[in-house]
Gaussian input, Z-matrix of N, CA and C with variables (Angstrom, degrees):
# hf/3-21g

backbone

0 1
 N
 C     1     B1
 C     2     B2     1     A1
 N     3     B3     2     A2     1     D1
 C     4     B4     3     A3     2     D2
 C     5     B5     4     A4     3     D3
 N     6     B6     5     A5     4     D4
 C     7     B7     6     A6     5     D5
 C     8     B8     7     A7     6     D6
 N     9     B9     8     A8     7     D7
 C    10    B10     9     A9     8     D8
 C    11    B11    10    A10     9     D9
 N    12    B12    11    A11    10    D10
 C    13    B13    12    A12    11    D11
 C    14    B14    13    A13    12    D12
 N    15    B15    14    A14    13    D13
 C    16    B16    15    A15    14    D14
 C    17    B17    16    A16    15    D15
 N    18    B18    17    A17    16    D16
 C    19    B19    18    A18    17    D17
 C    20    B20    19    A19    18    D18
 N    21    B21    20    A20    19    D19
 C    22    B22    21    A21    20    D20
 C    23    B23    22    A22    21    D21
 N    24    B24    23    A23    22    D22
 C    25    B25    24    A24    23    D23
 C    26    B26    25    A25    24    D24
 N    27    B27    26    A26    25    D25
 C    28    B28    27    A27    26    D26
 C    29    B29    28    A28    27    D27
 N    30    B30    29    A29    28    D28
 C    31    B31    30    A30    29    D29
 C    32    B32    31    A31    30    D30
 N    33    B33    32    A32    31    D31
 C    34    B34    33    A33    32    D32
 C    35    B35    34    A34    33    D33
 N    36    B36    35    A35    34    D34
 C    37    B37    36    A36    35    D35
 C    38    B38    37    A37    36    D36
 N    39    B39    38    A38    37    D37
 C    40    B40    39    A39    38    D38
 C    41    B41    40    A40    39    D39
 N    42    B42    41    A41    40    D40
 C    43    B43    42    A42    41    D41
 C    44    B44    43    A43    42    D42
 N    45    B45    44    A44    43    D43
 C    46    B46    45    A45    44    D44
 C    47    B47    46    A46    45    D45
 N    48    B48    47    A47    46    D46
 C    49    B49    48    A48    47    D47
 C    50    B50    49    A49    48    D48
 N    51    B51    50    A50    49    D49
 C    52    B52    51    A51    50    D50
 C    53    B53    52    A52    51    D51
 N    54    B54    53    A53    52    D52
 C    55    B55    54    A54    53    D53
 C    56    B56    55    A55    54    D54
 N    57    B57    56    A56    55    D55
 C    58    B58    57    A57    56    D56
 C    59    B59    58    A58    57    D57
 N    60    B60    59    A59    58    D58
 C    61    B61    60    A60    59    D59
 C    62    B62    61    A61    60    D60
 N    63    B63    62    A62    61    D61
 C    64    B64    63    A63    62    D62
 C    65    B65    64    A64    63    D63
 N    66    B66    65    A65    64    D64
 C    67    B67    66    A66    65    D65
 C    68    B68    67    A67    66    D66
 N    69    B69    68    A68    67    D67
 C    70    B70    69    A69    68    D68
 C    71    B71    70    A70    69    D69
 N    72    B72    71    A71    70    D70
 C    73    B73    72    A72    71    D71
 C    74    B74    73    A73    72    D72
 N    75    B75    74    A74    73    D73
 C    76    B76    75    A75    74    D74
 C    77    B77    76    A76    75    D75
 N    78    B78    77    A77    76    D76
 C    79    B79    78    A78    77    D77
 C    80    B80    79    A79    78    D78
 N    81    B81    80    A80    79    D79
 C    82    B82    81    A81    80    D80
 C    83    B83    82    A82    81    D81
 N    84    B84    83    A83    82    D82
 C    85    B85    84    A84    83    D83
 C    86    B86    85    A85    84    D84
 N    87    B87    86    A86    85    D85
 C    88    B88    87    A87    86    D86
 C    89    B89    88    A88    87    D87
 N    90    B90    89    A89    88    D88
 C    91    B91    90    A90    89    D89
 C    92    B92    91    A91    90    D90
 N    93    B93    92    A92    91    D91
 C    94    B94    93    A93    92    D92
 C    95    B95    94    A94    93    D93
 N    96    B96    95    A95    94    D94
 C    97    B97    96    A96    95    D95
 C    98    B98    97    A97    96    D96
 N    99    B99    98    A98    97    D97
 C   100   B100    99    A99    98    D98
 C   101   B101   100   A100    99    D99
 N   102   B102   101   A101   100   D100
 C   103   B103   102   A102   101   D101
 C   104   B104   103   A103   102   D102
 N   105   B105   104   A104   103   D103
 C   106   B106   105   A105   104   D104
 C   107   B107   106   A106   105   D105
 N   108   B108   107   A107   106   D106
 C   109   B109   108   A108   107   D107
 C   110   B110   109   A109   108   D108
 N   111   B111   110   A110   109   D109
 C   112   B112   111   A111   110   D110
 C   113   B113   112   A112   111   D111
 N   114   B114   113   A113   112   D112
 C   115   B115   114   A114   113   D113
 C   116   B116   115   A115   114   D114
 N   117   B117   116   A116   115   D115
 C   118   B118   117   A117   116   D116
 C   119   B119   118   A118   117   D117
 N   120   B120   119   A119   118   D118
 C   121   B121   120   A120   119   D119
 C   122   B122   121   A121   120   D120
 N   123   B123   122   A122   121   D121
 C   124   B124   123   A123   122   D122
 C   125   B125   124   A124   123   D123
 N   126   B126   125   A125   124   D124
 C   127   B127   126   A126   125   D125
 C   128   B128   127   A127   126   D126
 N   129   B129   128   A128   127   D127
 C   130   B130   129   A129   128   D128
 C   131   B131   130   A130   129   D129
 N   132   B132   131   A131   130   D130
 C   133   B133   132   A132   131   D131
 C   134   B134   133   A133   132   D132
 N   135   B135   134   A134   133   D133
 C   136   B136   135   A135   134   D134
 C   137   B137   136   A136   135   D135
 N   138   B138   137   A137   136   D136
 C   139   B139   138   A138   137   D137
 C   140   B140   139   A139   138   D138
 N   141   B141   140   A140   139   D139
 C   142   B142   141   A141   140   D140
 C   143   B143   142   A142   141   D141
 N   144   B144   143   A143   142   D142
 C   145   B145   144   A144   143   D143
 C   146   B146   145   A145   144   D144
 N   147   B147   146   A146   145   D145
 C   148   B148   147   A147   146   D146
 C   149   B149   148   A148   147   D147
 N   150   B150   149   A149   148   D148
 C   151   B151   150   A150   149   D149
 C   152   B152   151   A151   150   D150
 N   153   B153   152   A152   151   D151
 C   154   B154   153   A153   152   D152
 C   155   B155   154   A154   153   D153
 N   156   B156   155   A155   154   D154
 C   157   B157   156   A156   155   D155
 C   158   B158   157   A157   156   D156
 N   159   B159   158   A158   157   D157
 C   160   B160   159   A159   158   D158
 C   161   B161   160   A160   159   D159
 N   162   B162   161   A161   160   D160
 C   163   B163   162   A162   161   D161
 C   164   B164   163   A163   162   D162
 N   165   B165   164   A164   163   D163
 C   166   B166   165   A165   164   D164
 C   167   B167   166   A166   165   D165
 N   168   B168   167   A167   166   D166
 C   169   B169   168   A168   167   D167
 C   170   B170   169   A169   168   D168
 N   171   B171   170   A170   169   D169
 C   172   B172   171   A171   170   D170
 C   173   B173   172   A172   171   D171
 N   174   B174   173   A173   172   D172
 C   175   B175   174   A174   173   D173
 C   176   B176   175   A175   174   D174
 N   177   B177   176   A176   175   D175
 C   178   B178   177   A177   176   D176
 C   179   B179   178   A178   177   D177
 N   180   B180   179   A179   178   D178
 C   181   B181   180   A180   179   D179
 C   182   B182   181   A181   180   D180
 N   183   B183   182   A182   181   D181
 C   184   B184   183   A183   182   D182
 C   185   B185   184   A184   183   D183
 N   186   B186   185   A185   184   D184
 C   187   B187   186   A186   185   D185
 C   188   B188   187   A187   186   D186
 N   189   B189   188   A188   187   D187
 C   190   B190   189   A189   188   D188
 C   191   B191   190   A190   189   D189
 N   192   B192   191   A191   190   D190
 C   193   B193   192   A192   191   D191
 C   194   B194   193   A193   192   D192
 N   195   B195   194   A194   193   D193
 C   196   B196   195   A195   194   D194
 C   197   B197   196   A196   195   D195
 N   198   B198   197   A197   196   D196
 C   199   B199   198   A198   197   D197
 C   200   B200   199   A199   198   D198
 N   201   B201   200   A200   199   D199
 C   202   B202   201   A201   200   D200
 C   203   B203   202   A202   201   D201
 N   204   B204   203   A203   202   D202
 C   205   B205   204   A204   203   D203
 C   206   B206   205   A205   204   D204
 N   207   B207   206   A206   205   D205
 C   208   B208   207   A207   206   D206
 C   209   B209   208   A208   207   D207
 N   210   B210   209   A209   208   D208
 C   211   B211   210   A210   209   D209
 C   212   B212   211   A211   210   D210
 N   213   B213   212   A212   211   D211
 C   214   B214   213   A213   212   D212
 C   215   B215   214   A214   213   D213
 N   216   B216   215   A215   214   D214
 C   217   B217   216   A216   215   D215
 C   218   B218   217   A217   216   D216
 N   219   B219   218   A218   217   D217
 C   220   B220   219   A219   218   D218
 C   221   B221   220   A220   219   D219
 N   222   B222   221   A221   220   D220
 C   223   B223   222   A222   221   D221
 C   224   B224   223   A223   222   D222
 N   225   B225   224   A224   223   D223
 C   226   B226   225   A225   224   D224
 C   227   B227   226   A226   225   D225
 N   228   B228   227   A227   226   D226
 C   229   B229   228   A228   227   D227
 C   230   B230   229   A229   228   D228
 N   231   B231   230   A230   229   D229
 C   232   B232   231   A231   230   D230
 C   233   B233   232   A232   231   D231
 N   234   B234   233   A233   232   D232
 C   235   B235   234   A234   233   D233
 C   236   B236   235   A235   234   D234
 N   237   B237   236   A236   235   D235
 C   238   B238   237   A237   236   D236
 C   239   B239   238   A238   237   D237

   B1=1.3982
   B2=1.5129
   B3=1.4007
   B4=1.3326
   B5=1.5812
   B6=1.2617
   B7=1.4563
   B8=1.5212
   B9=1.3924
   B10=1.4542
   B11=1.4873
   B12=1.2760
   B13=1.4518
   B14=1.5136
   B15=1.3067
   B16=1.3671
   B17=1.3927
   B18=1.3022
   B19=1.4963
   B20=1.4244
   B21=1.4176
   B22=1.3587
   B23=1.5082
   B24=1.3339
   B25=1.5815
   B26=1.5377
   B27=1.3613
   B28=1.4497
   B29=1.5278
   B30=1.3432
   B31=1.3669
   B32=1.5734
   B33=1.3310
   B34=1.4594
   B35=1.5486
   B36=1.2674
   B37=1.5771
   B38=1.4900
   B39=1.2195
   B40=1.3752
   B41=1.5112
   B42=1.3248
   B43=1.4191
   B44=1.6188
   B45=1.2023
   B46=1.4476
   B47=1.5538
   B48=1.3633
   B49=1.4972
   B50=1.4985
   B51=1.3781
   B52=1.3932
   B53=1.6099
   B54=1.2882
   B55=1.4149
   B56=1.4226
   B57=1.3967
   B58=1.5831
   B59=1.6122
   B60=1.2203
   B61=1.5179
   B62=1.5609
   B63=1.4041
   B64=1.3776
   B65=1.4742
   B66=1.2890
   B67=1.5303
   B68=1.5566
   B69=1.2403
   B70=1.4837
   B71=1.4461
   B72=1.3974
   B73=1.5246
   B74=1.5739
   B75=1.2627
   B76=1.4431
   B77=1.4246
   B78=1.3619
   B79=1.4327
   B80=1.4663
   B81=1.3412
   B82=1.2602
   B83=1.5959
   B84=1.3335
   B85=1.5261
   B86=1.5380
   B87=1.2998
   B88=1.4428
   B89=1.6192
   B90=1.2801
   B91=1.4870
   B92=1.5796
   B93=1.2363
   B94=1.4766
   B95=1.3991
   B96=1.4060
   B97=1.4129
   B98=1.6194
   B99=1.2550
   B100=1.4295
   B101=1.4913
   B102=1.2234
   B103=1.4109
   B104=1.3330
   B105=1.3491
   B106=1.3781
   B107=1.5282
   B108=1.2812
   B109=1.4504
   B110=1.4180
   B111=1.3907
   B112=1.4746
   B113=1.4132
   B114=1.2917
   B115=1.4294
   B116=1.5406
   B117=1.3492
   B118=1.4027
   B119=1.5327
   B120=1.2474
   B121=1.5521
   B122=1.5857
   B123=1.2839
   B124=1.5191
   B125=1.3888
   B126=1.3597
   B127=1.5163
   B128=1.4360
   B129=1.3883
   B130=1.5220
   B131=1.4720
   B132=1.3616
   B133=1.4560
   B134=1.5261
   B135=1.2891
   B136=1.5862
   B137=1.4662
   B138=1.3507
   B139=1.4497
   B140=1.5991
   B141=1.2927
   B142=1.4897
   B143=1.5067
   B144=1.3115
   B145=1.4417
   B146=1.4272
   B147=1.3726
   B148=1.5185
   B149=1.4809
   B150=1.5073
   B151=1.3661
   B152=1.5053
   B153=1.3599
   B154=1.4876
   B155=1.5302
   B156=1.3742
   B157=1.4680
   B158=1.4459
   B159=1.3461
   B160=1.5198
   B161=1.6977
   B162=1.2845
   B163=1.4588
   B164=1.4970
   B165=1.2341
   B166=1.5020
   B167=1.6527
   B168=1.2916
   B169=1.5310
   B170=1.4924
   B171=1.2026
   B172=1.6730
   B173=1.4470
   B174=1.3411
   B175=1.5362
   B176=1.4851
   B177=1.3853
   B178=1.4310
   B179=1.5383
   B180=1.3458
   B181=1.3638
   B182=1.4230
   B183=1.3440
   B184=1.4587
   B185=1.4944
   B186=1.3410
   B187=1.3990
   B188=1.3883
   B189=1.4725
   B190=1.4892
   B191=1.5178
   B192=1.3509
   B193=1.3952
   B194=1.6066
   B195=1.3563
   B196=1.5522
   B197=1.4530
   B198=1.2950
   B199=1.4530
   B200=1.6726
   B201=1.3508
   B202=1.3621
   B203=1.5047
   B204=1.2613
   B205=1.4940
   B206=1.5362
   B207=1.4465
   B208=1.3907
   B209=1.5114
   B210=1.3434
   B211=1.4125
   B212=1.5377
   B213=1.2268
   B214=1.5541
   B215=1.4563
   B216=1.3279
   B217=1.4884
   B218=1.5497
   B219=1.3098
   B220=1.5065
   B221=1.5194
   B222=1.3849
   B223=1.4295
   B224=1.5748
   B225=1.2443
   B226=1.4055
   B227=1.4257
   B228=1.3647
   B229=1.5307
   B230=1.6227
   B231=1.2377
   B232=1.4325
   B233=1.6065
   B234=1.1727
   B235=1.6647
   B236=1.5725
   B237=1.3362
   B238=1.4532
   B239=1.5773
   A1=101.36
   A2=111.42
   A3=122.44
   A4=111.65
   A5=120.38
   A6=122.87
   A7=106.87
   A8=107.72
   A9=119.90
   A10=109.67
   A11=122.17
   A12=123.50
   A13=108.84
   A14=122.51
   A15=127.60
   A16=110.99
   A17=123.45
   A18=130.73
   A19=108.03
   A20=120.56
   A21=121.12
   A22=118.34
   A23=110.63
   A24=113.03
   A25=107.56
   A26=119.66
   A27=122.86
   A28=106.72
   A29=120.85
   A30=126.90
   A31=110.59
   A32=114.77
   A33=122.01
   A34=113.32
   A35=113.81
   A36=113.02
   A37=111.54
   A38=128.97
   A39=130.25
   A40=114.06
   A41=112.52
   A42=123.22
   A43=104.66
   A44=121.93
   A45=128.53
   A46=111.73
   A47=117.07
   A48=118.59
   A49=122.86
   A50=111.49
   A51=118.17
   A52=112.41
   A53=122.46
   A54=121.15
   A55=109.13
   A56=117.52
   A57=121.93
   A58=112.32
   A59=117.69
   A60=118.62
   A61=107.87
   A62=114.44
   A63=118.51
   A64=115.05
   A65=120.91
   A66=123.00
   A67=107.74
   A68=122.49
   A69=119.43
   A70=111.63
   A71=114.89
   A72=116.88
   A73=103.41
   A74=123.05
   A75=120.42
   A76=110.93
   A77=118.68
   A78=122.41
   A79=115.62
   A80=122.27
   A81=124.33
   A82=118.03
   A83=111.18
   A84=118.77
   A85=108.35
   A86=118.35
   A87=121.60
   A88=107.60
   A89=115.41
   A90=123.01
   A91=101.70
   A92=124.67
   A93=123.39
   A94=110.36
   A95=124.45
   A96=129.52
   A97=104.87
   A98=117.72
   A99=124.22
   A100=113.79
   A101=115.43
   A102=119.48
   A103=115.59
   A104=126.49
   A105=134.11
   A106=108.93
   A107=121.76
   A108=129.63
   A109=110.46
   A110=119.39
   A111=122.64
   A112=118.27
   A113=115.54
   A114=121.14
   A115=114.91
   A116=117.56
   A117=123.15
   A118=116.04
   A119=113.00
   A120=121.04
   A121=105.35
   A122=118.73
   A123=114.77
   A124=118.07
   A125=113.32
   A126=117.70
   A127=112.82
   A128=113.34
   A129=119.70
   A130=108.81
   A131=118.40
   A132=121.89
   A133=111.65
   A134=115.80
   A135=113.38
   A136=111.90
   A137=119.54
   A138=122.16
   A139=110.20
   A140=115.92
   A141=119.46
   A142=111.75
   A143=113.37
   A144=120.07
   A145=119.96
   A146=113.92
   A147=120.75
   A148=111.90
   A149=113.88
   A150=118.83
   A151=107.01
   A152=120.78
   A153=118.56
   A154=107.29
   A155=120.28
   A156=117.72
   A157=115.69
   A158=116.19
   A159=119.70
   A160=107.90
   A161=116.14
   A162=120.79
   A163=107.32
   A164=125.72
   A165=128.41
   A166=108.52
   A167=112.32
   A168=116.10
   A169=112.39
   A170=119.84
   A171=122.74
   A172=106.44
   A173=111.72
   A174=118.79
   A175=107.21
   A176=118.33
   A177=120.82
   A178=110.29
   A179=122.22
   A180=127.85
   A181=114.35
   A182=121.36
   A183=125.79
   A184=113.22
   A185=114.92
   A186=119.01
   A187=114.76
   A188=112.14
   A189=114.90
   A190=112.64
   A191=120.90
   A192=128.36
   A193=117.35
   A194=106.85
   A195=115.29
   A196=108.39
   A197=125.87
   A198=125.43
   A199=111.72
   A200=108.07
   A201=113.19
   A202=119.41
   A203=117.66
   A204=125.95
   A205=104.41
   A206=121.27
   A207=125.32
   A208=111.88
   A209=117.94
   A210=127.46
   A211=108.97
   A212=113.58
   A213=118.59
   A214=108.64
   A215=120.44
   A216=122.45
   A217=111.06
   A218=108.91
   A219=113.73
   A220=112.78
   A221=116.13
   A222=124.36
   A223=108.55
   A224=118.10
   A225=125.49
   A226=114.08
   A227=115.54
   A228=121.00
   A229=109.31
   A230=119.89
   A231=122.89
   A232=109.33
   A233=119.44
   A234=121.54
   A235=98.16
   A236=114.31
   A237=123.81
   A238=108.45
   D1=144.54
   D2=177.66
   D3=-96.62
   D4=139.76
   D5=174.80
   D6=-114.40
   D7=130.22
   D8=-178.80
   D9=-106.69
   D10=125.89
   D11=178.39
   D12=-99.69
   D13=121.50
   D14=175.78
   D15=-123.58
   D16=153.41
   D17=173.83
   D18=-80.83
   D19=155.95
   D20=174.08
   D21=-51.99
   D22=-33.46
   D23=-178.32
   D24=-71.24
   D25=-36.43
   D26=-176.72
   D27=-66.53
   D28=-43.23
   D29=179.80
   D30=-58.69
   D31=-43.98
   D32=178.24
   D33=-66.49
   D34=-38.85
   D35=172.98
   D36=-74.81
   D37=-29.71
   D38=165.20
   D39=-52.04
   D40=-57.33
   D41=-179.15
   D42=-54.99
   D43=-54.13
   D44=-179.01
   D45=-48.74
   D46=-36.23
   D47=171.74
   D48=-72.72
   D49=-7.87
   D50=-178.66
   D51=-67.90
   D52=156.84
   D53=168.56
   D54=-73.02
   D55=155.13
   D56=-175.37
   D57=-47.83
   D58=-46.72
   D59=-178.37
   D60=-52.10
   D61=-54.00
   D62=179.32
   D63=-59.92
   D64=-45.97
   D65=172.39
   D66=-54.59
   D67=-37.20
   D68=179.42
   D69=-68.59
   D70=-35.11
   D71=-176.57
   D72=-72.14
   D73=-38.26
   D74=177.76
   D75=-61.16
   D76=-49.48
   D77=175.31
   D78=-55.33
   D79=-43.20
   D80=175.13
   D81=-60.32
   D82=-42.65
   D83=171.40
   D84=-57.24
   D85=-51.01
   D86=-174.61
   D87=-59.86
   D88=-44.12
   D89=-173.21
   D90=-66.75
   D91=-43.66
   D92=-179.35
   D93=-65.10
   D94=-40.53
   D95=176.71
   D96=-59.55
   D97=-49.75
   D98=176.97
   D99=-54.59
   D100=-46.80
   D101=178.29
   D102=-63.90
   D103=-39.26
   D104=176.12
   D105=-64.84
   D106=-49.89
   D107=171.07
   D108=-48.54
   D109=-55.48
   D110=176.83
   D111=-55.69
   D112=-41.46
   D113=-179.48
   D114=-70.62
   D115=-36.77
   D116=167.58
   D117=-64.31
   D118=-41.04
   D119=178.13
   D120=-64.41
   D121=-48.13
   D122=177.18
   D123=-62.34
   D124=-38.36
   D125=179.19
   D126=-65.49
   D127=-41.87
   D128=-179.34
   D129=-65.04
   D130=-44.64
   D131=-178.82
   D132=-66.19
   D133=-38.67
   D134=176.46
   D135=-65.55
   D136=-36.88
   D137=179.50
   D138=-67.11
   D139=-32.28
   D140=174.01
   D141=-66.49
   D142=-42.57
   D143=172.72
   D144=-60.49
   D145=-37.56
   D146=169.37
   D147=-56.30
   D148=-49.11
   D149=-169.88
   D150=-70.98
   D151=-37.60
   D152=-176.19
   D153=-72.38
   D154=-39.41
   D155=170.85
   D156=-55.07
   D157=-45.72
   D158=-175.71
   D159=-63.73
   D160=-35.32
   D161=177.66
   D162=-67.12
   D163=-16.10
   D164=-179.09
   D165=-109.98
   D166=10.67
   D167=179.11
   D168=76.75
   D169=16.89
   D170=179.17
   D171=-104.10
   D172=159.94
   D173=172.77
   D174=-117.22
   D175=107.50
   D176=-175.23
   D177=-52.91
   D178=-45.66
   D179=-174.27
   D180=-64.53
   D181=-19.04
   D182=-178.84
   D183=-102.26
   D184=-5.41
   D185=175.82
   D186=-82.68
   D187=139.97
   D188=175.89
   D189=-72.10
   D190=164.83
   D191=173.72
   D192=-40.47
   D193=-52.74
   D194=179.63
   D195=-67.56
   D196=-35.83
   D197=177.31
   D198=-62.58
   D199=-48.21
   D200=174.00
   D201=-56.03
   D202=-41.55
   D203=-178.63
   D204=-66.02
   D205=-44.02
   D206=176.25
   D207=-58.80
   D208=-48.34
   D209=176.15
   D210=-51.22
   D211=-57.47
   D212=-175.31
   D213=-63.68
   D214=-41.75
   D215=178.34
   D216=-59.28
   D217=-40.62
   D218=178.90
   D219=-64.44
   D220=-38.15
   D221=175.74
   D222=-61.08
   D223=-53.42
   D224=-174.93
   D225=-61.22
   D226=-30.99
   D227=-179.17
   D228=-111.18
   D229=22.26
   D230=171.45
   D231=56.67
   D232=38.95
   D233=-178.90
   D234=-94.91
   D235=137.76
   D236=174.15
   D237=-63.43

């Protein structure tokens, strides 16, 4: 198998040359990858918040939205 190394700019230029349906297929594939990344990021972030809350004697899943917002704000601004 041959591996071709292209710069980002070259890839973009190649995609621009594709017919509209192929461009849409590329966009769909990238969107799917982005959605998967976002879901993983959210899941990992929520797990971290659960852990941080537990370290402080709180239960993330029992907190109301306003309590979670206050908790996250305190974390971001180093408030005890």
